[in-house]
C-alpha positions as CSV (number, residue, x, y, z in Angstrom):
1,M,1.7,-6.8,-53.3
2,F,5.0,-7.1,-51.5
3,E,4.9,-3.3,-50.7
4,F,1.4,-3.7,-49.2
5,I,2.5,-6.6,-47.0
6,Y,5.6,-4.7,-45.9
7,W,3.4,-1.7,-45.0
8,L,0.9,-3.9,-43.2
9,L,3.6,-5.6,-41.1
10,S,5.7,-2.5,-40.6
11,Y,3.0,0.0,-39.6
12,V,-0.4,-1.4,-39.1
13,V,0.5,-4.5,-37.0
14,P,2.7,-2.6,-34.5
15,F,0.1,0.2,-34.3
16,L,-2.8,-2.2,-33.7
17,A,-0.8,-4.2,-31.1
18,V,0.0,-1.1,-29.1
19,L,-3.5,0.3,-29.4
20,T,-5.1,-3.0,-28.4
21,V,-3.1,-3.3,-25.2
22,I,-3.8,0.3,-24.2
23,V,-7.5,0.1,-24.9
24,F,-7.9,-3.3,-23.2
25,V,-6.1,-1.9,-20.0
26,H,-8.2,1.3,-20.1
27,E,-11.5,-0.6,-20.4
28,M,-10.5,-3.2,-17.9
29,G,-10.1,-0.4,-15.4
30,H,-13.7,0.6,-15.9
31,Y,-14.8,-3.0,-15.9
32,L,-13.1,-4.1,-12.7
33,V,-14.2,-1.1,-10.6
34,A,-17.8,-1.5,-12.0
35,R,-17.8,-5.1,-10.9
36,W,-16.5,-4.2,-7.5
37,N,-19.4,-1.8,-7.2
38,G,-21.9,-4.4,-8.2
39,I,-22.8,-2.8,-11.5
40,A,-24.4,-5.0,-14.2
41,I,-22.2,-5.0,-17.3
42,Q,-23.7,-5.7,-20.7
43,T,-20.7,-5.6,-23.1
44,F,-16.9,-5.5,-23.0
45,S,-15.7,-4.7,-26.5
46,V,-12.2,-4.3,-28.0
47,G,-12.9,-2.4,-31.2
48,F,-16.1,-0.9,-32.6
49,G,-18.7,-2.0,-35.2
50,R,-19.7,-5.5,-36.1
51,E,-18.7,-8.3,-33.8
52,L,-16.1,-10.7,-35.3
53,F,-16.3,-13.1,-32.4
54,G,-17.3,-13.2,-28.7
55,W,-18.6,-15.1,-25.8
56,D,-20.8,-14.6,-22.7
57,D,-19.3,-15.0,-19.2
58,Q,-21.0,-16.3,-16.1
59,H,-22.0,-12.8,-15.0
60,G,-23.9,-12.2,-18.3
61,T,-21.3,-9.9,-19.9
62,R,-20.7,-10.2,-23.6
63,W,-17.0,-10.1,-24.4
64,R,-16.4,-9.3,-28.0
65,I,-13.8,-8.5,-30.6
66,S,-15.2,-6.0,-33.1
67,A,-14.3,-5.2,-36.7
68,I,-12.9,-1.7,-36.3
69,P,-9.9,-2.0,-34.0
70,L,-9.5,1.7,-33.2
71,G,-10.8,1.8,-29.6
72,G,-13.2,-0.1,-27.4
73,Y,-15.8,0.4,-24.7
74,V,-17.6,-1.1,-21.7
75,R,-21.3,-0.8,-21.9
76,F,-23.4,-1.1,-18.8
77,V,-26.9,-2.5,-18.6
78,G,-29.2,0.5,-18.9
79,D,-26.9,2.3,-21.3
80,M,-28.3,3.5,-24.6
81,D,-25.0,3.3,-26.4
82,A,-21.2,2.9,-26.0
83,A,-20.9,6.4,-24.7
84,S,-22.9,5.5,-21.6
85,T,-25.9,7.6,-22.4
86,P,-28.6,6.4,-20.0
87,D,-31.6,4.7,-21.5
88,R,-34.4,6.2,-19.4
89,E,-37.0,3.7,-20.6
90,V,-34.9,0.6,-19.7
91,I,-34.0,2.1,-16.3
92,A,-37.6,2.9,-15.5
93,K,-38.8,-0.6,-16.4
94,A,-36.0,-2.5,-14.6
95,D,-37.2,-4.9,-11.9
96,P,-36.0,-4.1,-8.3
97,E,-33.2,-6.6,-8.3
98,L,-31.7,-5.3,-11.6
99,S,-32.5,-1.7,-10.7
100,K,-30.1,-1.6,-7.8
101,R,-27.3,-2.9,-10.1
102,L,-27.7,-0.3,-12.8
103,F,-24.9,2.2,-13.2
104,A,-27.3,5.1,-13.4
105,N,-28.7,4.2,-10.0
106,K,-25.4,4.0,-8.2
107,N,-24.4,6.9,-5.9
108,V,-22.4,9.7,-7.5
109,W,-19.1,8.6,-5.8
110,Q,-19.4,5.1,-7.2
111,R,-19.9,6.5,-10.7
112,I,-17.0,8.8,-10.3
113,S,-14.8,5.9,-9.3
114,V,-15.8,3.9,-12.3
115,V,-15.1,6.8,-14.7
116,L,-11.7,7.5,-13.1
117,A,-10.7,3.9,-13.3
118,G,-10.0,3.9,-17.0
119,P,-7.4,6.7,-17.0
120,V,-6.0,5.5,-13.7
121,A,-5.5,2.0,-15.3
122,N,-3.5,3.7,-18.1
123,V,-1.3,5.5,-15.6
124,I,-0.7,2.2,-13.7
125,L,0.2,0.5,-17.0
126,T,2.7,3.3,-17.8
127,F,4.2,3.0,-14.3
128,V,4.6,-0.8,-14.4
129,I,6.3,-0.7,-17.8
130,L,8.7,2.2,-17.0
131,Y,9.5,0.7,-13.6
132,A,10.2,-2.7,-15.1
133,L,12.4,-1.3,-17.9
134,L,14.3,0.8,-15.4
135,L,14.9,-2.1,-13.0
136,G,15.6,-4.6,-15.8
137,Y,17.9,-2.5,-18.0
138,G,19.0,0.4,-15.8
139,R,20.0,3.5,-17.7
140,Y,23.2,4.8,-19.3
141,T,24.3,8.2,-18.1
142,I,27.0,10.7,-18.4
143,P,27.9,13.4,-15.8
144,P,25.7,16.6,-16.1
145,V,28.7,18.9,-16.5
146,V,28.5,21.8,-19.1
147,G,31.3,21.6,-21.6
148,T,31.0,24.4,-24.2
149,V,28.8,27.4,-24.1
150,I,28.1,29.1,-27.4
151,A,28.6,32.9,-27.4
152,E,25.4,35.0,-27.4
153,S,23.3,31.9,-27.0
154,P,20.5,31.8,-24.4
155,A,22.8,29.9,-22.1
156,A,25.6,32.4,-22.4
157,M,23.3,35.4,-21.9
158,A,21.8,33.8,-18.8
159,G,25.3,33.3,-17.3
160,L,25.8,29.5,-17.8
161,E,29.5,28.7,-17.8
162,P,31.7,25.7,-18.8
163,G,32.3,23.4,-15.8
164,D,28.9,24.1,-14.2
165,I,27.2,21.0,-12.8
166,I,23.5,20.9,-13.5
167,V,21.5,19.9,-10.5
168,S,17.9,20.3,-11.6
169,V,15.7,21.8,-14.3
170,D,12.2,23.1,-13.4
171,G,12.4,21.1,-10.2
172,Y,13.2,17.8,-12.0
173,T,16.4,16.1,-10.7
174,V,19.2,15.9,-13.4
175,R,21.1,12.7,-13.0
176,G,23.0,12.9,-16.3
177,F,23.6,15.3,-19.1
178,E,21.0,13.5,-21.2
179,D,18.4,14.5,-18.6
180,F,19.5,18.1,-19.0
181,Q,19.2,17.9,-22.8
182,R,15.8,16.3,-22.7
183,L,14.4,18.8,-20.2
184,V,15.6,21.7,-22.2
185,A,14.5,20.2,-25.6
186,T,10.9,19.7,-24.4
187,S,10.6,23.4,-23.5
188,P,10.9,25.4,-26.7
189,E,10.2,29.1,-26.1
190,R,9.1,28.4,-22.5
191,P,11.1,29.7,-19.5
192,V,13.1,27.0,-17.7
193,T,14.6,27.3,-14.2
194,I,18.1,25.7,-13.9
195,E,19.7,25.0,-10.6
196,L,23.4,24.4,-10.9
197,E,26.5,23.9,-8.8
198,R,29.4,26.2,-9.4
199,G,32.4,25.6,-7.3
200,S,31.0,25.2,-3.7
201,R,27.8,27.2,-4.2
202,L,24.4,26.6,-5.7
203,E,23.0,29.1,-8.2
204,T,19.7,29.4,-10.0
205,L,19.3,30.7,-13.6
206,V,16.2,31.3,-15.7
207,L,16.4,31.2,-19.5
208,V,14.2,30.6,-22.5
209,P,15.3,27.9,-25.0
210,E,15.2,28.8,-28.7
211,A,12.8,26.8,-30.8
212,T,14.7,24.8,-33.4
213,E,13.4,22.3,-36.0
214,V,15.5,19.1,-36.3
215,E,15.1,15.8,-38.0
216,D,15.0,12.5,-36.0
217,R,16.7,9.3,-37.2
218,F,13.6,8.6,-39.3
219,G,13.5,11.9,-41.0
220,N,10.6,13.3,-39.0
221,A,10.6,17.0,-38.2
222,Q,10.7,17.8,-34.5
223,R,10.4,21.2,-32.8
224,I,12.7,21.3,-29.8
225,G,14.3,23.8,-27.5
226,R,18.1,24.6,-27.5
227,I,20.1,26.9,-25.3
228,G,23.6,26.6,-26.9
229,V,25.5,24.2,-24.6
230,S,27.2,20.9,-25.3
231,R,29.9,18.6,-24.0
232,D,32.4,16.1,-25.4
233,V,31.8,12.6,-24.3
234,A,34.6,10.1,-23.8
235,E,34.0,6.4,-23.5
236,T,34.9,6.5,-19.8
237,D,32.2,9.1,-19.2
238,V,29.4,6.7,-19.9
239,T,28.2,4.6,-17.0
240,L,25.3,2.2,-16.5
241,Y,23.3,3.2,-13.5
242,R,21.0,0.6,-11.8
243,P,18.7,2.1,-9.2
244,S,17.4,0.0,-6.2
245,P,13.8,-1.1,-6.3
246,I,12.8,1.7,-3.9
247,E,14.8,4.4,-5.7
248,A,13.3,3.2,-9.0
249,I,9.8,4.0,-7.7
250,G,10.7,7.6,-7.2
251,M,12.5,7.9,-10.5
252,T,9.5,6.3,-12.3
253,S,7.0,8.6,-10.6
254,E,9.2,11.6,-11.5
255,E,9.3,10.5,-15.1
256,I,5.5,10.2,-15.2
257,S,5.1,13.6,-13.6
258,F,7.5,15.1,-16.2
259,I,5.5,13.6,-19.1
260,V,2.2,14.9,-17.7
261,Q,3.6,18.4,-17.1
262,R,5.3,18.6,-20.6
263,T,2.1,17.3,-22.3
264,A,0.0,19.9,-20.5
265,A,2.5,22.6,-21.5
266,F,2.5,21.4,-25.1
267,L,-1.3,21.6,-25.2
268,G,-1.2,25.0,-23.5
269,D,1.1,26.3,-26.3
270,F,-1.8,26.2,-28.7
271,F,-3.9,28.5,-26.5
272,V,-1.2,31.2,-26.6
273,G,-0.2,30.9,-30.3
274,R,3.1,29.0,-29.8
275,G,1.8,25.6,-30.9
276,D,3.0,23.8,-34.0
277,V,0.2,21.9,-35.7
278,E,2.7,19.6,-37.4
279,Q,3.4,18.1,-34.0
280,L,-0.2,17.1,-33.5
281,G,-0.8,13.5,-34.6
282,G,-3.8,11.2,-35.1
283,P,-4.1,7.5,-36.0
284,V,-1.9,7.9,-39.2
285,K,0.9,9.5,-37.3
286,V,0.7,7.1,-34.4
287,A,0.8,4.2,-36.8
288,K,3.8,5.7,-38.5
289,V,5.7,6.3,-35.2
290,S,4.7,2.8,-34.0
291,G,6.2,1.3,-37.2
292,E,9.4,3.3,-36.9
293,V,9.8,2.5,-33.2
294,A,9.2,-1.2,-33.9
295,T,12.3,-1.2,-36.1
296,L,14.3,-0.4,-33.0
297,G,13.2,-3.5,-31.2
298,I,10.5,-4.8,-28.9
299,V,11.8,-2.8,-25.9
300,A,11.4,0.5,-27.7
301,L,7.9,-0.5,-28.8
302,I,7.0,-1.4,-25.2
303,N,8.3,2.0,-24.1
304,L,6.2,3.7,-26.7
305,T,3.2,1.7,-25.4
306,A,3.8,3.2,-21.9
307,L,4.1,6.8,-23.2
308,L,0.9,6.5,-25.4
309,S,-1.0,4.9,-22.5
310,L,-0.2,7.8,-20.3
311,N,-1.2,10.3,-23.0
312,I,-4.4,8.6,-23.7
313,G,-5.2,8.6,-20.0
314,I,-4.5,12.3,-19.9
315,F,-6.6,13.0,-23.0
316,N,-9.5,11.1,-21.6
317,L,-9.6,13.3,-18.5
318,L,-10.2,16.4,-20.6
319,P,-13.6,17.9,-19.5
320,V,-15.3,17.2,-22.8
321,P,-18.6,15.3,-22.9
322,M,-18.1,11.9,-24.7
323,L,-14.7,11.5,-22.9
324,D,-14.3,10.2,-19.3
325,G,-13.5,13.8,-18.2
326,G,-16.9,14.9,-19.5
327,H,-18.7,12.3,-17.4
328,L,-16.5,13.2,-14.5
329,M,-17.4,16.8,-14.8
330,Y,-21.1,16.0,-14.8
331,Y,-20.8,13.8,-11.7
332,L,-18.7,16.4,-9.8
333,V,-21.4,19.0,-10.6
334,E,-23.9,16.5,-9.3
335,A,-21.9,16.0,-6.1
336,V,-21.8,19.7,-5.4
337,R,-25.5,20.4,-6.3
338,G,-26.8,17.3,-4.7
339,R,-28.7,16.4,-7.8
340,P,-27.7,15.7,-11.5
341,L,-28.0,18.1,-14.3
342,S,-31.2,17.9,-16.4
343,T,-31.3,15.3,-19.2
344,K,-31.6,18.1,-21.7
345,V,-28.5,19.9,-20.5
346,Q,-26.5,16.6,-20.5
347,E,-27.7,15.8,-24.0
348,I,-26.7,19.2,-25.3
349,G,-23.3,18.7,-23.7
350,F,-22.9,15.3,-25.3
351,R,-23.7,16.7,-28.7
352,I,-21.1,19.5,-28.2
353,G,-18.6,16.9,-27.0
354,F,-19.3,14.6,-29.9
355,A,-18.7,17.5,-32.3
356,L,-15.5,18.5,-30.6
357,V,-14.1,15.0,-30.6
358,L,-15.1,14.4,-34.2
359,S,-13.6,17.7,-35.2
360,L,-10.3,16.8,-33.5
361,M,-10.3,13.4,-35.2
362,V,-10.9,15.0,-38.6
363,F,-8.3,17.7,-38.0
364,T,-5.6,15.3,-36.8
365,L,-6.3,12.9,-39.7
366,F,-6.2,15.7,-42.2
367,N,-3.0,17.0,-40.5
368,D,-1.4,13.5,-40.7
369,T,-2.3,13.1,-44.4
370,V,-1.2,16.6,-45.4
371,F,2.2,16.5,-43.7
372,A,2.8,12.9,-44.7
373,H,2.2,14.1,-48.3
374,L,4.5,17.0,-47.9
375,G,7.1,14.7,-46.4
376,I,6.9,12.5,-49.6
377,L,7.2,15.7,-51.8
378,R,10.4,16.7,-49.9
């Protein structure tokens, strides 16, 4: 019994707290833009399945907390289900006053704005969190100077030398050696372009980090890139850098750009055969990571919320029917053609999208379970 309570408090509660915040912000994005466009909203739900409790607001929207806390949705009047499939019968029978407030009857650009609002809300949440943490805590940094270069390593073969000052990696500004390490670590077996200062001149090198498997502090296997450089760090090398509010905007924007680019590269690896399925994670893995991060303190958990929010926003923009990106794809086609795709084509697309999303969920859940079991066996 004690073990179950410990598991519940250590993993499930942090996971649900993080997921609830992210889902609420995402759906609130859809809700607010829909309201601004005069769209009739039937339901705002955090979670799926049976309603646990809820209330009706003055606009006729039902706000509800549902039994399965693994997502949420905004359902518009005239939708057949939570996936916003239009109910043609309801739309056809709507009175004139209601008809003009139906989502399906809004112009294509209004519908596009509503669809985009959810992922955009996730990006805004990420920006606000990272910006606030940067201003509030600053960041500890050490000079980005190369100390030791291992012989015959990718760095040595590319011409990197001790004393080189790293300026940027793949166009991202390097403000400290920790930036250099992270930019290289997130590019296993992918070419990286390093701009460095050597003496009084700037030089540019291109190299490919070797893929190496390491264990993090919690014993989880991570596949990272290494090039064979290091540096000794004295206590006097470490400084706390506090950017100005204006500079922090640029730093936060660059951080978000970095996460998006590296996430896209990670997904792209699977299309060229470099992907590591063990690195893919579903609900079980996210719950495990949330629990582990929670042990580091509330700030670490808030930072994880920001990163997951951004990744969920990106995932939702994939052009797969059932996701926001699938709806967006349909509406963009409609904007170009001047008329929507046929109901039959859209229904086929939604079925394919449902199969893809369900397959991904099953695969990640299976992946989580198998590797978690293997971790126990180790």
